[in-house]
Biopython code that builds the backbone (N, CA, C, O; Angstrom):
import numpy as np
from Bio.PDB.StructureBuilder import StructureBuilder

atoms = [
    (1, "UNK", "N", (83.243, 122.289, -17.269)),
    (1, "UNK", "CA", (84.389, 122.468, -16.800)),
    (1, "UNK", "C", (85.119, 123.434, -17.810)),
    (1, "UNK", "O", (85.559, 122.947, -18.852)),
    (2, "UNK", "N", (85.245, 124.554, -17.595)),
    (2, "UNK", "CA", (85.769, 125.474, -18.400)),
    (2, "UNK", "C", (87.234, 125.680, -18.246)),
    (2, "UNK", "O", (87.763, 125.968, -17.173)),
    (3, "UNK", "N", (88.050, 125.469, -19.713)),
    (3, "UNK", "CA", (89.486, 125.903, -19.623)),
    (3, "UNK", "C", (89.794, 127.258, -19.226)),
    (3, "UNK", "O", (89.305, 128.192, -19.861)),
    (4, "UNK", "N", (90.605, 127.472, -18.175)),
    (4, "UNK", "CA", (91.285, 128.837, -17.892)),
    (4, "UNK", "C", (92.534, 129.103, -18.838)),
    (4, "UNK", "O", (92.571, 130.080, -19.585)),
    (5, "UNK", "N", (93.548, 128.172, -18.753)),
    (5, "UNK", "CA", (94.651, 128.496, -19.321)),
    (5, "UNK", "C", (95.398, 126.970, -19.529)),
    (5, "UNK", "O", (95.125, 125.954, -18.889)),
    (6, "UNK", "N", (96.284, 127.088, -20.466)),
    (6, "UNK", "CA", (97.102, 125.987, -20.744)),
    (6, "UNK", "C", (98.675, 126.126, -20.663)),
    (6, "UNK", "O", (99.252, 126.966, -21.353)),
    (7, "UNK", "N", (99.314, 125.333, -19.856)),
    (7, "UNK", "CA", (100.617, 125.420, -19.676)),
    (7, "UNK", "C", (101.317, 124.570, -20.924)),
    (7, "UNK", "O", (101.112, 123.383, -21.181)),
    (8, "UNK", "N", (102.066, 125.349, -21.528)),
    (8, "UNK", "CA", (102.645, 124.574, -22.814)),
    (8, "UNK", "C", (104.179, 124.706, -22.531)),
    (8, "UNK", "O", (104.673, 125.766, -22.146)),
    (9, "UNK", "N", (104.834, 123.668, -22.725)),
    (9, "UNK", "CA", (106.513, 123.647, -22.907)),
    (9, "UNK", "C", (106.907, 123.279, -24.229)),
    (9, "UNK", "O", (106.639, 122.136, -24.599)),
    (10, "UNK", "N", (107.517, 124.086, -25.025)),
    (10, "UNK", "CA", (108.010, 123.725, -26.452)),
    (10, "UNK", "C", (108.920, 122.453, -26.384)),
    (10, "UNK", "O", (109.060, 121.750, -27.385)),
    (11, "UNK", "N", (109.564, 122.147, -25.145)),
    (11, "UNK", "CA", (110.491, 120.910, -25.359)),
    (11, "UNK", "C", (110.019, 120.011, -24.365)),
    (11, "UNK", "O", (110.825, 119.604, -23.528)),
    (12, "UNK", "N", (108.685, 119.593, -24.328)),
    (12, "UNK", "CA", (108.049, 118.717, -23.470)),
    (12, "UNK", "C", (108.409, 117.188, -23.912)),
    (12, "UNK", "O", (107.969, 116.761, -24.980)),
    (13, "UNK", "N", (109.116, 116.478, -23.173)),
    (13, "UNK", "CA", (109.447, 115.087, -23.363)),
    (13, "UNK", "C", (107.962, 114.132, -23.408)),
    (13, "UNK", "O", (107.002, 114.462, -22.712)),
    (14, "UNK", "N", (107.924, 113.021, -24.239)),
    (14, "UNK", "CA", (106.935, 112.368, -24.082)),
    (14, "UNK", "C", (106.858, 111.629, -22.663)),
    (14, "UNK", "O", (107.857, 111.370, -21.992)),
    (15, "UNK", "N", (105.430, 111.296, -22.261)),
    (15, "UNK", "CA", (105.368, 110.819, -21.044)),
    (15, "UNK", "C", (105.575, 109.178, -21.142)),
    (15, "UNK", "O", (105.882, 108.454, -20.195)),
    (16, "UNK", "N", (105.348, 108.777, -22.449)),
    (16, "UNK", "CA", (105.477, 107.341, -22.666)),
    (16, "UNK", "C", (105.730, 107.116, -23.967)),
    (16, "UNK", "O", (105.146, 107.890, -24.725)),
    (17, "UNK", "N", (106.570, 106.120, -24.580)),
    (17, "UNK", "CA", (106.805, 105.736, -25.989)),
    (17, "UNK", "C", (106.409, 104.276, -26.038)),
    (17, "UNK", "O", (106.695, 103.507, -25.120)),
    (18, "UNK", "N", (105.705, 103.881, -27.191)),
    (18, "UNK", "CA", (105.573, 102.534, -27.487)),
    (18, "UNK", "C", (106.102, 102.539, -28.965)),
    (18, "UNK", "O", (105.858, 103.349, -29.859)),
    (19, "UNK", "N", (106.955, 101.331, -28.984)),
    (19, "UNK", "CA", (107.864, 101.255, -30.296)),
    (19, "UNK", "C", (107.683, 99.713, -30.718)),
    (19, "UNK", "O", (107.816, 98.795, -29.909)),
    (20, "UNK", "N", (107.396, 99.550, -31.938)),
    (20, "UNK", "CA", (107.472, 98.298, -32.640)),
    (20, "UNK", "C", (108.244, 98.577, -33.904)),
    (20, "UNK", "O", (107.669, 99.283, -34.733)),
    (21, "UNK", "N", (109.375, 98.164, -34.168)),
    (21, "UNK", "CA", (110.249, 98.240, -35.279)),
    (21, "UNK", "C", (110.739, 99.652, -35.229)),
    (21, "UNK", "O", (111.299, 100.209, -34.284)),
    (22, "UNK", "N", (110.403, 100.193, -36.531)),
    (22, "UNK", "CA", (110.812, 101.785, -36.538)),
    (22, "UNK", "C", (109.535, 102.668, -36.397)),
    (22, "UNK", "O", (109.569, 103.843, -36.764)),
    (23, "UNK", "N", (108.317, 102.066, -35.823)),
    (23, "UNK", "CA", (107.136, 102.730, -35.771)),
    (23, "UNK", "C", (106.930, 103.149, -34.297)),
    (23, "UNK", "O", (106.908, 102.304, -33.403)),
    (24, "UNK", "N", (106.769, 104.577, -34.043)),
    (24, "UNK", "CA", (106.505, 104.616, -32.621)),
    (24, "UNK", "C", (105.305, 105.584, -32.295)),
    (24, "UNK", "O", (104.941, 106.453, -33.088)),
    (25, "UNK", "N", (104.736, 105.375, -31.101)),
    (25, "UNK", "CA", (103.471, 106.309, -30.835)),
    (25, "UNK", "C", (103.984, 106.743, -29.379)),
    (25, "UNK", "O", (104.237, 105.936, -28.485)),
    (26, "UNK", "N", (104.085, 107.960, -29.287)),
    (26, "UNK", "CA", (104.570, 108.887, -28.178)),
    (26, "UNK", "C", (103.233, 109.596, -27.509)),
    (26, "UNK", "O", (102.374, 110.184, -28.167)),
    (27, "UNK", "N", (103.224, 109.448, -26.242)),
    (27, "UNK", "CA", (102.238, 110.105, -25.611)),
    (27, "UNK", "C", (102.788, 111.323, -24.740)),
    (27, "UNK", "O", (103.777, 111.213, -24.016)),
    (28, "UNK", "N", (102.086, 112.435, -24.875)),
    (28, "UNK", "CA", (102.484, 113.741, -24.324)),
    (28, "UNK", "C", (101.342, 114.134, -23.341)),
    (28, "UNK", "O", (100.174, 114.045, -23.719)),
    (29, "UNK", "N", (101.596, 114.486, -22.319)),
    (29, "UNK", "CA", (100.742, 115.153, -21.342)),
    (29, "UNK", "C", (100.941, 116.617, -21.309)),
    (29, "UNK", "O", (102.067, 117.095, -21.447)),
    (30, "UNK", "N", (99.786, 117.419, -21.114)),
    (30, "UNK", "CA", (99.693, 118.705, -21.266)),
    (30, "UNK", "C", (98.693, 119.142, -20.083)),
    (30, "UNK", "O", (97.540, 118.713, -20.025)),
    (31, "UNK", "N", (99.183, 119.939, -19.247)),
    (31, "UNK", "CA", (98.486, 120.251, -17.891)),
    (31, "UNK", "C", (97.780, 121.394, -18.274)),
    (31, "UNK", "O", (98.336, 122.256, -18.955)),
    (32, "UNK", "N", (96.470, 121.512, -17.869)),
    (32, "UNK", "CA", (95.581, 122.813, -18.198)),
    (32, "UNK", "C", (94.942, 122.926, -16.928)),
    (32, "UNK", "O", (94.747, 121.993, -16.149)),
    (33, "UNK", "N", (94.578, 124.302, -16.739)),
    (33, "UNK", "CA", (93.926, 124.721, -15.673)),
    (33, "UNK", "C", (92.307, 124.880, -15.996)),
    (33, "UNK", "O", (91.919, 125.527, -16.969)),
    (34, "UNK", "N", (91.541, 124.319, -15.213)),
    (34, "UNK", "CA", (90.144, 124.146, -15.112)),
    (34, "UNK", "C", (89.566, 124.937, -14.042)),
    (34, "UNK", "O", (90.317, 125.424, -13.198)),
    (35, "UNK", "N", (88.168, 125.138, -13.980)),
    (35, "UNK", "CA", (87.443, 125.738, -12.756)),
    (35, "UNK", "C", (87.679, 124.791, -11.546)),
    (35, "UNK", "O", (87.648, 125.193, -10.382)),
    (36, "UNK", "N", (87.919, 123.499, -11.908)),
    (36, "UNK", "CA", (87.897, 122.262, -10.748)),
    (36, "UNK", "C", (89.498, 122.251, -10.359)),
    (36, "UNK", "O", (89.862, 121.607, -9.375)),
    (37, "UNK", "N", (90.345, 122.910, -11.080)),
    (37, "UNK", "CA", (91.832, 122.724, -10.712)),
    (37, "UNK", "C", (92.571, 122.245, -12.038)),
    (37, "UNK", "O", (91.989, 122.118, -13.115)),
    (38, "UNK", "N", (93.930, 121.992, -11.827)),
    (38, "UNK", "CA", (94.600, 121.421, -12.987)),
    (38, "UNK", "C", (94.420, 120.008, -13.444)),
    (38, "UNK", "O", (94.399, 119.133, -12.578)),
    (39, "UNK", "N", (94.296, 119.702, -14.632)),
    (39, "UNK", "CA", (94.220, 118.303, -15.154)),
    (39, "UNK", "C", (95.255, 118.104, -16.315)),
    (39, "UNK", "O", (95.742, 119.036, -16.955)),
    (40, "UNK", "N", (95.521, 116.839, -16.500)),
    (40, "UNK", "CA", (96.408, 116.526, -17.554)),
    (40, "UNK", "C", (95.601, 116.058, -18.743)),
    (40, "UNK", "O", (94.696, 115.233, -18.618)),
    (41, "UNK", "N", (95.955, 116.617, -19.936)),
    (41, "UNK", "CA", (95.109, 116.314, -21.169)),
    (41, "UNK", "C", (96.370, 115.558, -21.824)),
    (41, "UNK", "O", (97.520, 115.974, -21.679)),
    (42, "UNK", "N", (96.013, 114.315, -22.614)),
    (42, "UNK", "CA", (97.092, 113.582, -23.404)),
    (42, "UNK", "C", (96.745, 113.538, -24.841)),
    (42, "UNK", "O", (95.600, 113.398, -25.272)),
    (43, "UNK", "N", (97.887, 113.676, -25.597)),
    (43, "UNK", "CA", (97.848, 113.449, -26.795)),
    (43, "UNK", "C", (98.740, 112.495, -27.468)),
    (43, "UNK", "O", (99.776, 112.317, -26.828)),
    (44, "UNK", "N", (98.665, 111.876, -28.480)),
    (44, "UNK", "CA", (99.387, 110.779, -29.181)),
    (44, "UNK", "C", (99.961, 111.158, -30.467)),
    (44, "UNK", "O", (99.223, 111.643, -31.324)),
    (45, "UNK", "N", (101.220, 110.983, -30.691)),
    (45, "UNK", "CA", (101.827, 111.253, -32.064)),
    (45, "UNK", "C", (102.389, 109.986, -32.587)),
    (45, "UNK", "O", (102.898, 109.164, -31.825)),
    (46, "UNK", "N", (102.316, 109.817, -33.795)),
    (46, "UNK", "CA", (102.677, 108.463, -34.375)),
    (46, "UNK", "C", (103.540, 108.597, -35.575)),
    (46, "UNK", "O", (103.036, 109.153, -36.550)),
    (47, "UNK", "N", (104.801, 108.162, -35.656)),
    (47, "UNK", "CA", (105.849, 108.434, -36.603)),
    (47, "UNK", "C", (106.626, 107.016, -36.825)),
    (47, "UNK", "O", (106.700, 106.042, -36.076)),
    (48, "UNK", "N", (107.114, 107.218, -37.966)),
    (48, "UNK", "CA", (108.260, 106.262, -38.478)),
    (48, "UNK", "C", (109.586, 106.840, -38.661)),
    (48, "UNK", "O", (109.757, 107.935, -39.196)),
    (49, "UNK", "N", (110.487, 106.128, -38.232)),
    (49, "UNK", "CA", (111.868, 106.594, -38.308)),
    (49, "UNK", "C", (112.604, 105.938, -39.502)),
    (49, "UNK", "O", (112.553, 104.721, -39.678)),
    (50, "UNK", "N", (113.318, 106.810, -40.353)),
    (50, "UNK", "CA", (113.931, 106.163, -41.570)),
    (50, "UNK", "C", (115.221, 107.003, -41.829)),
    (50, "UNK", "O", (115.435, 108.144, -41.420)),
    (51, "UNK", "N", (116.089, 106.168, -42.635)),
    (51, "UNK", "CA", (117.376, 106.732, -42.942)),
    (51, "UNK", "C", (117.316, 107.363, -44.447)),
    (51, "UNK", "O", (116.928, 106.609, -45.339)),
    (52, "UNK", "N", (117.610, 108.454, -44.719)),
    (52, "UNK", "CA", (117.980, 109.169, -45.941)),
    (52, "UNK", "C", (119.330, 109.458, -46.092)),
    (52, "UNK", "O", (119.768, 110.559, -45.759)),
    (53, "UNK", "N", (120.120, 108.483, -46.613)),
    (53, "UNK", "CA", (121.609, 108.570, -46.916)),
    (53, "UNK", "C", (122.094, 108.360, -45.348)),
    (53, "UNK", "O", (121.765, 107.355, -44.718)),
    (54, "UNK", "N", (122.869, 109.359, -44.812)),
    (54, "UNK", "CA", (123.359, 109.335, -43.534)),
    (54, "UNK", "C", (122.441, 109.892, -42.513)),
    (54, "UNK", "O", (122.605, 109.680, -41.312)),
    (55, "UNK", "N", (121.374, 110.681, -43.047)),
    (55, "UNK", "CA", (120.518, 111.388, -42.103)),
    (55, "UNK", "C", (119.369, 110.618, -41.594)),
    (55, "UNK", "O", (118.897, 109.790, -42.374)),
    (56, "UNK", "N", (118.816, 110.741, -40.392)),
    (56, "UNK", "CA", (117.862, 110.194, -39.821)),
    (56, "UNK", "C", (116.605, 111.136, -39.878)),
    (56, "UNK", "O", (116.657, 112.279, -39.424)),
    (57, "UNK", "N", (115.422, 110.587, -40.480)),
    (57, "UNK", "CA", (114.352, 111.530, -40.574)),
    (57, "UNK", "C", (113.019, 110.800, -40.050)),
    (57, "UNK", "O", (113.005, 109.620, -39.700)),
    (58, "UNK", "N", (112.064, 111.525, -40.042)),
    (58, "UNK", "CA", (110.866, 111.099, -39.388)),
    (58, "UNK", "C", (109.626, 111.365, -40.386)),
    (58, "UNK", "O", (109.611, 112.382, -41.078)),
    (59, "UNK", "N", (108.745, 110.558, -40.425)),
    (59, "UNK", "CA", (107.545, 110.766, -41.214)),
    (59, "UNK", "C", (106.189, 110.118, -40.642)),
    (59, "UNK", "O", (106.175, 109.084, -39.974)),
    (60, "UNK", "N", (105.150, 110.800, -40.965)),
    (60, "UNK", "CA", (103.829, 110.127, -40.504)),
    (60, "UNK", "C", (103.095, 109.431, -41.636)),
    (60, "UNK", "O", (101.894, 109.179, -41.545)),
    (61, "UNK", "N", (103.756, 109.148, -42.612)),
    (61, "UNK", "CA", (103.338, 108.270, -43.669)),
    (61, "UNK", "C", (103.814, 106.891, -43.593)),
    (61, "UNK", "O", (105.001, 106.644, -43.380)),
    (62, "UNK", "N", (102.798, 105.850, -43.783)),
    (62, "UNK", "CA", (103.092, 104.607, -43.628)),
    (62, "UNK", "C", (102.644, 103.704, -44.790)),
    (62, "UNK", "O", (101.558, 103.902, -45.334)),
    (63, "UNK", "N", (103.537, 102.634, -45.208)),
    (63, "UNK", "CA", (102.923, 101.905, -46.288)),
    (63, "UNK", "C", (102.108, 100.687, -45.840)),
    (63, "UNK", "O", (101.947, 100.438, -44.645)),
    (64, "UNK", "N", (101.597, 99.930, -46.825)),
    (64, "UNK", "CA", (100.582, 98.805, -46.447)),
    (64, "UNK", "C", (101.370, 97.897, -45.338)),
    (64, "UNK", "O", (100.704, 97.605, -44.345)),
    (65, "UNK", "N", (102.481, 97.501, -45.389)),
    (65, "UNK", "CA", (103.173, 96.644, -44.807)),
    (65, "UNK", "C", (103.504, 97.117, -43.264)),
    (65, "UNK", "O", (103.740, 96.329, -42.349)),
    (66, "UNK", "N", (103.477, 98.625, -43.141)),
    (66, "UNK", "CA", (103.733, 99.096, -41.932)),
    (66, "UNK", "C", (102.520, 99.480, -41.281)),
    (66, "UNK", "O", (102.647, 99.822, -40.105)),
    (67, "UNK", "N", (101.396, 99.500, -41.764)),
    (67, "UNK", "CA", (100.155, 99.783, -41.154)),
    (67, "UNK", "C", (99.671, 98.822, -39.847)),
    (67, "UNK", "O", (99.137, 99.316, -38.854)),
    (68, "UNK", "N", (99.886, 97.654, -39.968)),
    (68, "UNK", "CA", (99.715, 96.778, -38.736)),
    (68, "UNK", "C", (100.678, 97.323, -37.339)),
    (68, "UNK", "O", (100.305, 97.327, -36.166)),
    (69, "UNK", "N", (101.796, 97.696, -37.795)),
    (69, "UNK", "CA", (102.634, 98.090, -36.601)),
    (69, "UNK", "C", (101.994, 99.416, -36.112)),
    (69, "UNK", "O", (101.854, 99.661, -34.913)),
    (70, "UNK", "N", (101.611, 100.262, -37.108)),
    (70, "UNK", "CA", (101.156, 101.646, -36.693)),
    (70, "UNK", "C", (99.886, 101.366, -35.849)),
    (70, "UNK", "O", (99.714, 101.993, -34.804)),
    (71, "UNK", "N", (98.981, 100.430, -36.282)),
    (71, "UNK", "CA", (97.772, 100.316, -35.543)),
    (71, "UNK", "C", (97.965, 99.778, -34.089)),
    (71, "UNK", "O", (97.308, 100.178, -33.128)),
    (72, "UNK", "N", (99.112, 98.658, -34.030)),
    (72, "UNK", "CA", (99.294, 98.013, -32.777)),
    (72, "UNK", "C", (99.923, 99.269, -31.773)),
    (72, "UNK", "O", (99.525, 99.394, -30.615)),
    (73, "UNK", "N", (100.795, 100.034, -32.282)),
    (73, "UNK", "CA", (101.301, 100.975, -31.385)),
    (73, "UNK", "C", (100.402, 101.946, -30.892)),
    (73, "UNK", "O", (100.637, 102.439, -29.789)),
    (74, "UNK", "N", (99.196, 102.376, -31.675)),
    (74, "UNK", "CA", (98.228, 103.109, -31.407)),
    (74, "UNK", "C", (97.278, 102.551, -30.295)),
    (74, "UNK", "O", (96.746, 103.234, -29.419)),
    (75, "UNK", "N", (97.149, 101.200, -30.469)),
    (75, "UNK", "CA", (96.327, 100.537, -29.625)),
    (75, "UNK", "C", (97.032, 100.614, -28.108)),
    (75, "UNK", "O", (96.428, 100.883, -27.070)),
    (76, "UNK", "N", (98.387, 100.328, -28.229)),
    (76, "UNK", "CA", (99.049, 100.401, -26.850)),
    (76, "UNK", "C", (98.983, 101.581, -26.261)),
    (76, "UNK", "O", (98.821, 101.613, -25.041)),
    (77, "UNK", "N", (99.102, 102.875, -27.066)),
    (77, "UNK", "CA", (98.948, 104.068, -26.533)),
    (77, "UNK", "C", (97.757, 104.360, -26.025)),
    (77, "UNK", "O", (97.682, 104.976, -24.962)),
    (78, "UNK", "N", (96.631, 103.952, -26.722)),
    (78, "UNK", "CA", (95.179, 104.235, -26.166)),
    (78, "UNK", "C", (95.003, 103.528, -24.955)),
    (78, "UNK", "O", (94.308, 104.070, -24.095)),
    (79, "UNK", "N", (95.518, 102.381, -24.714)),
    (79, "UNK", "CA", (95.130, 101.673, -23.459)),
    (79, "UNK", "C", (95.979, 102.272, -22.257)),
    (79, "UNK", "O", (95.614, 102.100, -21.094)),
    (80, "UNK", "N", (97.100, 102.967, -22.576)),
    (80, "UNK", "CA", (97.906, 103.718, -21.582)),
    (80, "UNK", "C", (97.228, 104.911, -21.212)),
    (80, "UNK", "O", (97.227, 105.274, -20.035)),
    (81, "UNK", "N", (96.588, 105.625, -22.203)),
    (81, "UNK", "CA", (95.808, 106.857, -21.916)),
    (81, "UNK", "C", (94.560, 106.528, -21.175)),
    (81, "UNK", "O", (94.247, 107.196, -20.189)),
    (82, "UNK", "N", (93.856, 105.571, -21.580)),
    (82, "UNK", "CA", (92.658, 105.202, -20.779)),
    (82, "UNK", "C", (92.997, 104.803, -19.408)),
    (82, "UNK", "O", (92.221, 105.169, -18.525)),
    (83, "UNK", "N", (94.004, 104.130, -19.092)),
    (83, "UNK", "CA", (94.413, 103.694, -17.727)),
    (83, "UNK", "C", (94.639, 105.046, -16.960)),
    (83, "UNK", "O", (94.112, 105.318, -15.882)),
    (84, "UNK", "N", (95.500, 105.860, -17.669)),
    (84, "UNK", "CA", (96.031, 107.098, -16.802)),
    (84, "UNK", "C", (94.883, 108.157, -16.640)),
    (84, "UNK", "O", (94.955, 108.956, -15.706)),
    (85, "UNK", "N", (93.833, 108.191, -17.509)),
    (85, "UNK", "CA", (92.556, 108.893, -17.245)),
    (85, "UNK", "C", (91.674, 108.361, -16.108)),
    (85, "UNK", "O", (91.126, 109.062, -15.257)),
    (86, "UNK", "N", (91.613, 107.059, -16.209)),
    (86, "UNK", "CA", (90.693, 106.247, -15.283)),
    (86, "UNK", "C", (91.234, 106.742, -13.891)),
    (86, "UNK", "O", (90.502, 107.288, -13.065)),
    (87, "UNK", "N", (92.579, 106.507, -13.698)),
    (87, "UNK", "CA", (93.236, 106.827, -12.378)),
    (87, "UNK", "C", (92.918, 108.160, -11.981)),
    (87, "UNK", "O", (92.712, 108.421, -10.796)),
    (88, "UNK", "N", (92.857, 109.079, -12.934)),
    (88, "UNK", "CA", (92.580, 110.476, -12.482)),
    (88, "UNK", "C", (91.109, 110.602, -12.012)),
    (88, "UNK", "O", (90.836, 111.182, -10.961)),
    (89, "UNK", "N", (90.271, 110.107, -12.726)),
    (89, "UNK", "CA", (88.717, 109.866, -12.391)),
    (89, "UNK", "C", (88.511, 109.200, -10.894)),
    (89, "UNK", "O", (87.899, 109.622, -9.913)),
    (90, "UNK", "N", (89.260, 108.004, -11.110)),
    (90, "UNK", "CA", (88.806, 107.231, -9.728)),
    (90, "UNK", "C", (89.452, 107.901, -8.481)),
    (90, "UNK", "O", (88.973, 107.786, -7.353)),
    (91, "UNK", "N", (90.651, 108.657, -8.788)),
    (91, "UNK", "CA", (91.479, 109.255, -7.789)),
    (91, "UNK", "C", (92.371, 108.277, -7.165)),
    (91, "UNK", "O", (93.152, 108.629, -6.282)),
]
sb = StructureBuilder()
sb.init_structure("model")
sb.init_model(0)
sb.init_chain("A")
sb.init_seg("    ")
for serial, (resi, resn, name, xyz) in enumerate(atoms, 1):
    if name == "N":
        sb.init_residue(resn, " ", resi, " ")
    sb.init_atom(name, np.array(xyz, "f"), 0.0, 1.0, " ", f" {name:<3s}", serial, name[0])
structure = sb.get_structure()
């Protein structure tokens, strides 16, 4: 299955967001064209929201206490992506 082209939108909102506390895993879908037709490929972004004074910022660094939350939101995102891709394969 060869990729022909990818459609990218710079302002692509997440398809699904999983959140525990200040840790989130966002699932993004990207449609690509293949020899067999268009398919959606998903990717996951994990980040932590925090305040720096009055500013809200985001980071992909986690301390030891935050790792279980990061692992859990990743597991939730993994399950979502697996189900979404299984539906595509099963039709």
